[in-house]
The first five atom37 places (N, CA, C, CB, O) and aatype in JSON, in Angstrom:
{
  "aatype": [20, 20, 20, 20, 20, 20, 20, 20, 20, 20, 20, 20, 20, 20, 20, 20, 20, 20, 20, 20, 20, 20, 20, 20, 20, 20, 20, 20, 20, 20, 20, 20, 20, 20, 20, 20, 20, 20, 20, 20, 20, 20, 20, 20, 20, 20, 20, 20, 20, 20, 20, 20, 20, 20, 20, 20, 20, 20, 20, 20, 20, 20, 20, 20, 20, 20, 20, 20, 20, 20, 20, 20, 20, 20, 20, 20, 20, 20, 20, 20, 20, 20, 20, 20, 20, 20, 20, 20, 20, 20, 20, 20, 20, 20, 20, 20, 20, 20, 20, 20, 20, 20, 20],
  "atom_mask": [
    [1, 1, 1, 1, 1],
    [1, 1, 1, 1, 1],
    [1, 1, 1, 1, 1],
    [1, 1, 1, 1, 1],
    [1, 1, 1, 1, 1],
    [1, 1, 1, 1, 1],
    [1, 1, 1, 1, 1],
    [1, 1, 1, 1, 1],
    [1, 1, 1, 1, 1],
    [1, 1, 1, 1, 1],
    [1, 1, 1, 1, 1],
    [1, 1, 1, 1, 1],
    [1, 1, 1, 1, 1],
    [1, 1, 1, 1, 1],
    [1, 1, 1, 1, 1],
    [1, 1, 1, 1, 1],
    [1, 1, 1, 1, 1],
    [1, 1, 1, 1, 1],
    [1, 1, 1, 1, 1],
    [1, 1, 1, 1, 1],
    [1, 1, 1, 1, 1],
    [1, 1, 1, 1, 1],
    [1, 1, 1, 1, 1],
    [1, 1, 1, 1, 1],
    [1, 1, 1, 1, 1],
    [1, 1, 1, 1, 1],
    [1, 1, 1, 1, 1],
    [1, 1, 1, 1, 1],
    [1, 1, 1, 1, 1],
    [1, 1, 1, 1, 1],
    [1, 1, 1, 1, 1],
    [1, 1, 1, 1, 1],
    [1, 1, 1, 1, 1],
    [1, 1, 1, 1, 1],
    [1, 1, 1, 1, 1],
    [1, 1, 1, 1, 1],
    [1, 1, 1, 1, 1],
    [1, 1, 1, 1, 1],
    [1, 1, 1, 1, 1],
    [1, 1, 1, 1, 1],
    [1, 1, 1, 1, 1],
    [1, 1, 1, 1, 1],
    [1, 1, 1, 1, 1],
    [1, 1, 1, 1, 1],
    [1, 1, 1, 1, 1],
    [1, 1, 1, 1, 1],
    [1, 1, 1, 1, 1],
    [1, 1, 1, 1, 1],
    [1, 1, 1, 1, 1],
    [1, 1, 1, 1, 1],
    [1, 1, 1, 1, 1],
    [1, 1, 1, 1, 1],
    [1, 1, 1, 1, 1],
    [1, 1, 1, 1, 1],
    [1, 1, 1, 1, 1],
    [1, 1, 1, 1, 1],
    [1, 1, 1, 1, 1],
    [1, 1, 1, 1, 1],
    [1, 1, 1, 1, 1],
    [1, 1, 1, 1, 1],
    [1, 1, 1, 1, 1],
    [1, 1, 1, 1, 1],
    [1, 1, 1, 1, 1],
    [1, 1, 1, 1, 1],
    [1, 1, 1, 1, 1],
    [1, 1, 1, 1, 1],
    [1, 1, 1, 1, 1],
    [1, 1, 1, 1, 1],
    [1, 1, 1, 1, 1],
    [1, 1, 1, 1, 1],
    [1, 1, 1, 1, 1],
    [1, 1, 1, 1, 1],
    [1, 1, 1, 1, 1],
    [1, 1, 1, 1, 1],
    [1, 1, 1, 1, 1],
    [1, 1, 1, 1, 1],
    [1, 1, 1, 1, 1],
    [1, 1, 1, 1, 1],
    [1, 1, 1, 1, 1],
    [1, 1, 1, 1, 1],
    [1, 1, 1, 1, 1],
    [1, 1, 1, 1, 1],
    [1, 1, 1, 1, 1],
    [1, 1, 1, 1, 1],
    [1, 1, 1, 1, 1],
    [1, 1, 1, 1, 1],
    [1, 1, 1, 1, 1],
    [1, 1, 1, 1, 1],
    [1, 1, 1, 1, 1],
    [1, 1, 1, 1, 1],
    [1, 1, 1, 1, 1],
    [1, 1, 1, 1, 1],
    [1, 1, 1, 1, 1],
    [1, 1, 1, 1, 1],
    [1, 1, 1, 1, 1],
    [1, 1, 1, 1, 1],
    [1, 1, 1, 1, 1],
    [1, 1, 1, 1, 1],
    [1, 1, 1, 1, 1],
    [1, 1, 1, 1, 1],
    [1, 1, 1, 1, 1],
    [1, 1, 1, 1, 1],
    [1, 1, 1, 1, 1]
  ],
  "atom_positions": [
    [[1.11, -1.36, 0.02], [-0.15, -0.49, -0.04], [0.92, 0.85, 0.36], [-1.68, -0.98, 1.23], [1.83, 0.83, 1.18]],
    [[0.4, 2.12, -0.61], [1.59, 3.61, -0.99], [1.56, 4.16, -0.05], [1.35, 4.82, -2.13], [2.59, 4.68, 0.39]],
    [[-0.09, 4.26, 0.86], [0.29, 5.39, 2.49], [0.03, 4.68, 3.61], [-0.78, 6.91, 2.81], [-0.83, 3.84, 3.87]],
    [[1.17, 5.26, 4.41], [0.76, 4.43, 5.63], [1.38, 5.46, 6.7], [1.45, 2.71, 5.68], [2.44, 6.09, 6.75]],
    [[0.51, 5.37, 7.35], [0.87, 6.22, 9.28], [1.4, 7.27, 9.57], [1.83, 5.6, 10.26], [2.39, 7.22, 10.29]],
    [[0.98, 8.38, 9.18], [2.01, 9.28, 9.64], [1.97, 10.65, 8.49], [3.58, 8.38, 9.7], [2.27, 11.82, 8.68]],
    [[1.28, 9.66, 6.75], [1.6, 10.67, 5.96], [0.21, 11.37, 6.05], [2.16, 10.23, 4.51], [-0.79, 11.0, 6.66]],
    [[0.43, 12.55, 5.23], [-0.56, 13.89, 5.09], [-1.41, 13.17, 3.74], [0.44, 15.75, 4.65], [-0.91, 12.42, 2.9]],
    [[-2.5, 13.51, 3.8], [-3.66, 12.42, 3.34], [-4.32, 14.01, 2.17], [-5.12, 11.55, 5.22], [-3.8, 15.12, 2.1]],
    [[-5.31, 13.61, 1.6], [-6.16, 15.2, 0.82], [-7.21, 14.15, 0.52], [-5.32, 16.35, -0.96], [-6.85, 13.13, -0.07]],
    [[-8.62, 14.31, 0.91], [-9.82, 13.04, 0.78], [-10.08, 13.07, -0.53], [-11.34, 13.19, 1.64], [-10.16, 14.29, -0.67]],
    [[-10.32, 12.49, -1.91], [-10.68, 13.29, -3.55], [-12.16, 13.06, -3.39], [-9.94, 12.44, -5.3], [-12.77, 14.03, -3.82]],
    [[-12.95, 12.11, -2.92], [-14.4, 11.48, -2.4], [-14.54, 11.15, -1.6], [-14.95, 10.65, -2.76], [-13.88, 10.45, -0.83]],
    [[-16.1, 11.9, -1.56], [-16.86, 11.75, -0.93], [-17.54, 12.79, 0.12], [-16.45, 10.88, -0.62], [-17.5, 14.0, -0.11]],
    [[-18.35, 12.1, 1.59], [-18.92, 13.58, 2.06], [-17.56, 14.16, 2.88], [-20.52, 13.46, 3.26], [-17.81, 14.77, 3.91]],
    [[-16.6, 14.07, 2.63], [-15.19, 14.87, 3.31], [-14.47, 14.96, 1.95], [-14.1, 13.89, 4.69], [-13.4, 14.36, 1.83]],
    [[-15.03, 15.72, 0.84], [-14.06, 15.91, -0.05], [-13.18, 16.51, -0.38], [-14.26, 15.96, -0.63], [-13.61, 17.31, -1.21]],
    [[-11.98, 16.68, -0.22], [-11.76, 18.02, -0.08], [-10.82, 18.47, 1.5], [-13.35, 18.65, -0.19], [-10.04, 19.41, 1.65]],
    [[-11.27, 17.38, 2.54], [-10.52, 17.42, 4.01], [-8.58, 17.47, 3.29], [-11.08, 15.45, 5.26], [-8.12, 17.4, 2.16]],
    [[-8.01, 17.62, 4.6], [-7.27, 17.43, 4.54], [-6.11, 16.26, 6.21], [-7.27, 18.7, 3.99], [-6.81, 16.74, 7.1]],
    [[-5.68, 15.86, 6.55], [-5.61, 15.34, 6.85], [-4.51, 14.12, 7.66], [-6.14, 15.55, 6.29], [-3.72, 13.45, 7.0]],
    [[-4.61, 14.02, 8.74], [-3.06, 12.24, 9.46], [-3.65, 11.38, 9.23], [-2.45, 11.73, 11.38], [-4.83, 11.15, 9.47]],
    [[-2.59, 10.59, 8.56], [-3.6, 9.28, 9.16], [-3.17, 8.74, 9.43], [-4.38, 8.51, 8.72], [-2.21, 8.26, 8.84]],
    [[-3.89, 8.19, 11.37], [-3.8, 7.8, 12.33], [-3.38, 5.98, 12.22], [-5.02, 8.31, 12.94], [-2.51, 5.41, 12.87]],
    [[-4.16, 5.47, 11.36], [-3.85, 3.86, 11.15], [-4.21, 3.47, 9.43], [-5.04, 2.8, 12.37], [-4.98, 4.1, 8.71]],
    [[-3.6, 2.55, 9.16], [-3.34, 1.96, 7.74], [-3.99, 0.23, 8.2], [-1.26, 2.08, 7.18], [-3.6, -0.34, 9.21]],
    [[-5.06, -0.42, 7.2], [-5.43, -1.17, 7.4], [-5.69, -2.16, 5.87], [-6.29, -0.71, 8.25], [-6.8, -2.58, 5.54]],
    [[-4.05, -2.45, 4.83], [-3.91, -2.65, 3.72], [-4.36, -4.2, 3.89], [-2.57, -2.21, 3.18], [-3.5, -4.97, 3.45]],
    [[-4.85, -4.47, 4.11], [-5.5, -6.27, 3.96], [-7.18, -6.14, 3.62], [-5.34, -7.37, 5.86], [-8.05, -6.81, 3.06]],
    [[-7.05, -4.78, 4.36], [-8.6, -4.6, 3.7], [-9.11, -2.91, 2.54], [-9.73, -4.57, 5.42], [-10.11, -2.24, 2.28]],
    [[-7.54, -2.96, 2.2], [-7.36, -1.76, 1.51], [-7.99, -0.37, 2.57], [-8.22, -1.97, -0.05], [-8.86, 0.05, 1.82]],
    [[-8.04, 0.28, 3.46], [-8.72, 1.49, 4.48], [-7.08, 2.07, 4.87], [-9.92, 0.74, 6.23], [-5.92, 1.69, 4.97]],
    [[-8.06, 3.37, 5.0], [-6.95, 4.49, 6.23], [-8.15, 4.8, 6.94], [-5.9, 6.27, 5.57], [-9.28, 5.09, 6.54]],
    [[-7.49, 4.64, 8.42], [-8.29, 5.6, 9.33], [-7.85, 7.04, 9.67], [-8.42, 4.98, 10.58], [-7.37, 7.34, 10.76]],
    [[-8.16, 8.46, 8.03], [-7.74, 9.96, 8.48], [-7.91, 10.67, 9.59], [-8.2, 10.74, 7.81], [-9.1, 10.93, 9.41]],
    [[-7.54, 11.39, 10.99], [-7.64, 12.69, 11.55], [-9.01, 13.4, 11.18], [-6.44, 13.51, 11.06], [-9.48, 13.53, 10.05]],
    [[-9.45, 13.77, 12.18], [-11.3, 13.92, 11.91], [-11.98, 14.04, 10.76], [-11.9, 15.07, 12.46], [-12.62, 15.05, 10.46]],
    [[-11.81, 12.56, 9.74], [-12.8, 12.45, 8.8], [-14.01, 11.31, 9.16], [-12.06, 12.12, 7.5], [-14.07, 10.63, 10.18]],
    [[-14.82, 11.31, 8.18], [-15.44, 9.89, 8.11], [-16.6, 9.81, 10.35], [-13.3, 8.28, 7.78], [-17.33, 8.96, 10.85]],
    [[-16.33, 10.54, 10.61], [-16.98, 11.02, 11.8], [-17.74, 9.31, 11.9], [-18.16, 12.7, 11.56], [-17.8, 8.44, 11.02]],
    [[-18.25, 9.3, 13.3], [-18.89, 8.24, 13.23], [-19.54, 8.27, 15.02], [-17.8, 6.92, 12.64], [-18.68, 8.45, 15.88]],
    [[-20.87, 8.11, 15.45], [-20.59, 8.35, 16.41], [-20.88, 6.14, 17.39], [-21.65, 10.01, 16.74], [-21.25, 5.08, 16.89]],
    [[-20.43, 6.52, 18.84], [-20.46, 5.53, 18.82], [-20.86, 5.13, 20.84], [-19.09, 5.14, 17.95], [-20.12, 5.48, 21.76]],
    [[-21.8, 4.58, 20.96], [-23.17, 4.85, 22.45], [-21.63, 4.47, 22.85], [-25.17, 3.55, 23.01], [-20.94, 4.21, 21.87]],
    [[-20.85, 4.36, 24.33], [-20.13, 4.04, 25.08], [-21.14, 3.76, 26.85], [-18.96, 5.18, 24.86], [-22.06, 4.44, 27.3]],
    [[-20.64, 2.85, 27.28], [-21.49, 2.71, 28.4], [-20.21, 2.53, 28.97], [-22.73, 1.61, 28.53], [-19.27, 2.17, 28.25]],
    [[-20.06, 2.73, 30.18], [-19.47, 3.7, 31.23], [-18.25, 2.24, 31.48], [-20.84, 4.39, 32.88], [-18.81, 1.15, 31.6]],
    [[-17.36, 2.24, 31.52], [-16.36, 1.56, 32.24], [-15.79, 1.51, 33.29], [-15.7, 1.57, 31.87], [-16.62, 1.61, 34.19]],
    [[-14.3, 1.37, 33.87], [-13.91, 2.45, 34.27], [-12.78, 2.85, 33.45], [-13.68, 2.4, 35.57], [-11.83, 3.18, 34.16]],
    [[-12.58, 2.93, 32.42], [-11.74, 3.61, 31.82], [-12.68, 4.62, 31.42], [-10.94, 2.94, 30.83], [-12.05, 5.59, 31.01]],
    [[-13.85, 4.79, 31.38], [-14.15, 6.02, 30.69], [-15.68, 5.55, 32.04], [-14.26, 6.12, 28.4], [-16.14, 4.41, 32.09]],
    [[-15.9, 6.09, 32.45], [-16.09, 6.15, 34.43], [-17.94, 6.61, 33.75], [-14.65, 8.13, 35.9], [-19.01, 6.02, 33.93]],
    [[-17.73, 7.44, 33.24], [-19.35, 8.53, 32.42], [-20.15, 7.95, 31.45], [-18.94, 9.99, 31.41], [-21.35, 7.7, 31.33]],
    [[-18.91, 7.76, 30.64], [-19.97, 6.98, 29.18], [-20.49, 7.61, 28.12], [-21.31, 6.42, 29.55], [-19.7, 7.91, 27.23]],
    [[-21.73, 7.91, 27.97], [-21.96, 8.71, 26.94], [-21.43, 8.34, 25.56], [-21.5, 9.87, 27.3], [-20.78, 7.34, 25.23]],
    [[-21.97, 9.64, 24.6], [-22.14, 9.55, 22.69], [-19.81, 9.69, 22.2], [-23.66, 12.07, 21.77], [-19.05, 10.4, 22.85]],
    [[-19.58, 9.24, 21.58], [-18.03, 9.96, 21.91], [-18.5, 9.65, 20.64], [-16.42, 9.48, 22.87], [-19.46, 8.94, 20.32]],
    [[-17.27, 10.63, 19.58], [-17.39, 10.42, 18.54], [-15.41, 10.52, 17.97], [-18.67, 11.49, 18.02], [-14.48, 11.23, 18.35]],
    [[-15.56, 9.21, 16.74], [-14.11, 8.67, 16.41], [-14.14, 8.24, 15.2], [-13.57, 7.57, 17.26], [-15.06, 7.42, 15.12]],
    [[-13.58, 8.38, 14.16], [-13.08, 8.08, 12.68], [-13.33, 6.82, 12.6], [-11.6, 8.34, 12.3], [-13.16, 5.96, 13.47]],
    [[-13.74, 6.7, 11.57], [-13.98, 5.46, 10.56], [-13.56, 5.39, 9.98], [-14.72, 5.13, 9.99], [-13.24, 6.47, 9.48]],
    [[-12.98, 4.05, 9.24], [-11.52, 3.93, 7.73], [-12.32, 4.41, 6.66], [-10.75, 1.99, 7.1], [-13.52, 4.34, 6.92]],
    [[-11.92, 5.07, 5.1], [-11.79, 4.56, 4.01], [-11.67, 4.02, 3.03], [-11.73, 4.57, 3.92], [-10.78, 3.18, 2.92]],
    [[-12.09, 4.16, 2.51], [-11.19, 3.12, 1.1], [-9.97, 4.14, 1.39], [-12.0, 3.13, -1.12], [-9.88, 5.08, 2.18]],
    [[-8.96, 3.53, 0.32], [-7.99, 4.21, 0.43], [-7.57, 4.83, -1.13], [-7.01, 3.35, 1.16], [-6.63, 5.6, -1.34]],
    [[-8.56, 4.24, -2.24], [-8.06, 4.95, -3.31], [-9.46, 6.72, -3.41], [-8.07, 3.5, -4.97], [-9.72, 7.37, -4.42]],
    [[-9.99, 6.92, -2.09], [-10.6, 8.38, -1.44], [-9.57, 9.36, -1.2], [-11.35, 8.21, 0.02], [-9.8, 10.55, -1.0]],
    [[-8.58, 8.9, -1.21], [-7.15, 9.87, -0.09], [-5.87, 9.76, -2.15], [-5.92, 7.95, 2.47], [-5.52, 9.02, -3.06]],
    [[-5.79, 11.37, -1.5], [-4.05, 11.29, -2.19], [-2.89, 12.07, -1.29], [-3.95, 12.22, -3.91], [-2.85, 13.21, -0.83]],
    [[-2.03, 11.03, -1.24], [-0.65, 11.4, -0.77], [-0.33, 13.08, -1.62], [0.61, 9.93, -1.31], [-0.21, 13.49, -2.77]],
    [[-0.3, 13.87, 0.38], [0.14, 14.8, -0.17], [1.25, 15.16, 0.52], [-0.7, 15.66, -0.34], [1.54, 15.12, 1.71]],
    [[2.19, 15.76, -1.13], [3.77, 15.91, -1.01], [4.74, 16.85, 0.01], [4.1, 16.37, -2.28], [5.09, 18.04, 0.05]],
    [[4.99, 15.6, 0.85], [5.72, 17.95, 2.09], [6.49, 18.31, 1.61], [6.64, 18.32, 3.96], [7.18, 19.13, 2.22]],
    [[6.95, 17.86, -0.04], [7.82, 18.97, -0.83], [7.59, 20.29, -1.26], [8.11, 18.55, -1.87], [7.98, 21.43, -1.02]],
    [[6.24, 19.24, -2.53], [5.67, 20.59, -2.86], [4.41, 20.61, -2.47], [5.72, 20.98, -4.25], [3.59, 20.81, -3.37]],
    [[3.93, 20.44, -1.23], [2.55, 19.95, -0.85], [1.38, 19.81, -2.01], [2.04, 20.93, 0.22], [0.28, 19.99, -1.48]],
    [[1.28, 19.58, -3.27], [0.43, 18.63, -3.73], [0.25, 17.79, -3.0], [0.66, 18.13, -4.69], [0.81, 17.51, -1.94]],
    [[-1.29, 16.91, -3.99], [-1.8, 15.66, -3.69], [-1.17, 15.12, -4.78], [-3.32, 15.45, -3.54], [-1.01, 15.72, -5.85]],
    [[-0.78, 13.88, -4.51], [0.95, 12.91, -6.07], [0.26, 11.8, -5.74], [3.5, 12.66, -5.63], [-0.25, 11.13, -4.84]],
    [[0.52, 11.95, -7.09], [0.68, 9.95, -7.46], [2.32, 9.37, -6.76], [0.84, 9.56, -9.9], [3.27, 10.13, -6.61]],
    [[2.33, 8.08, -6.44], [3.4, 7.5, -5.53], [4.26, 6.68, -6.63], [2.74, 6.47, -4.18], [3.7, 5.79, -7.27]],
    [[5.18, 6.88, -6.77], [5.73, 6.23, -7.48], [7.22, 5.73, -6.64], [5.77, 7.03, -8.74], [7.92, 6.57, -6.07]],
    [[7.62, 4.14, -6.65], [8.92, 3.76, -6.04], [9.25, 3.48, -7.08], [9.15, 2.8, -5.0], [8.68, 3.15, -8.12]],
    [[11.25, 3.75, -6.45], [12.46, 3.16, -6.86], [13.52, 2.98, -5.7], [13.01, 3.98, -7.97], [13.26, 3.43, -4.59]],
    [[15.04, 2.18, -6.03], [15.46, 2.16, -4.96], [15.67, 2.73, -5.13], [15.95, 1.66, -4.4], [15.24, 3.5, -5.99]],
    [[16.89, 2.84, -4.13], [17.84, 3.68, -4.17], [19.0, 3.23, -1.97], [16.67, 5.65, -4.56], [18.83, 3.37, -0.76]],
    [[20.08, 2.67, -3.05], [21.07, 2.81, -1.6], [20.54, 0.94, -1.5], [20.33, 4.4, 0.2], [20.76, 0.44, -0.4]],
    [[20.17, 0.4, -2.1], [19.53, -0.49, -2.31], [17.15, -0.99, -1.14], [21.12, -1.44, -2.01], [16.36, -1.84, -0.72]],
    [[17.37, 0.04, -1.32], [16.04, 0.35, -0.46], [14.76, 0.7, -1.71], [16.37, 1.93, 0.73], [14.86, 1.32, -2.76]],
    [[14.0, 0.27, -1.31], [12.07, 0.55, -1.56], [11.93, 1.94, -1.33], [10.82, -0.33, -0.28], [11.61, 2.06, -0.14]],
    [[12.04, 3.62, -2.16], [11.53, 4.24, -1.64], [10.96, 4.73, -2.77], [12.1, 4.83, -0.79], [11.36, 4.66, -3.93]],
    [[9.37, 5.56, -2.01], [8.33, 6.59, -2.31], [9.03, 7.6, -2.41], [7.24, 6.8, -1.41], [9.7, 8.31, -1.66]],
    [[8.52, 7.48, -4.4], [9.25, 8.61, -4.66], [7.69, 9.79, -4.8], [10.41, 8.32, -6.24], [6.72, 9.05, -4.92]],
    [[7.31, 11.07, -4.81], [7.18, 12.2, -5.76], [6.91, 12.39, -7.21], [8.09, 12.71, -5.67], [7.69, 12.99, -7.94]],
    [[5.81, 11.86, -7.6], [5.49, 11.66, -9.19], [5.86, 13.31, -10.08], [3.47, 11.15, -9.35], [6.27, 13.5, -11.23]],
    [[5.46, 14.44, -8.84], [5.44, 15.7, -9.79], [7.52, 15.93, -9.5], [3.97, 17.44, -8.94], [8.5, 15.91, -10.24]],
    [[7.27, 16.11, -8.01], [8.49, 16.89, -8.17], [9.59, 15.75, -7.82], [8.53, 18.3, -7.14], [10.54, 16.45, -7.46]],
    [[9.96, 14.56, -7.73], [11.08, 13.88, -7.99], [11.93, 13.42, -6.52], [11.91, 14.83, -8.96], [13.09, 13.01, -6.39]],
    [[11.08, 13.6, -5.69], [11.3, 14.01, -4.24], [11.44, 13.57, -3.71], [10.85, 14.44, -3.61], [10.29, 13.67, -3.28]],
    [[12.48, 12.02, -2.14], [11.75, 11.24, -1.88], [11.25, 11.14, -0.43], [12.25, 10.31, -2.34], [11.76, 11.59, 0.6]],
    [[10.12, 10.44, -0.63], [8.97, 10.76, 1.08], [9.18, 10.21, 1.61], [7.56, 10.67, 1.45], [8.87, 10.65, 2.72]],
    [[9.93, 8.63, 1.76], [11.05, 8.17, 2.39], [11.73, 8.5, 2.42], [11.44, 7.5, 2.34], [12.07, 8.76, 1.27]],
    [[12.75, 8.93, 3.41], [13.73, 9.53, 3.49], [14.92, 8.86, 4.8], [13.16, 10.92, 3.62], [16.01, 9.42, 4.99]]
  ]
}
């Protein structure tokens, strides 16, 4: 998968189109990512030892990876990711500016 935890992404389709956020979790087996403040879902939480008051909490839900594009840290534009080998390691690079994303 070309998107990893900690990357900044732009949502390109759906209800949250145009939103930018940081990837909190990547789920490669399901081709999904969880993005900060995107696809918020309400969960009714029963009181527990960790959360004694309970109530309704909001949390981010996963969205499909095809609905997001990686934002290049160098040129700050949404990009398609390319792969190449540098010093014997496979690294991701920006297809627009040519800079390596994984340093």
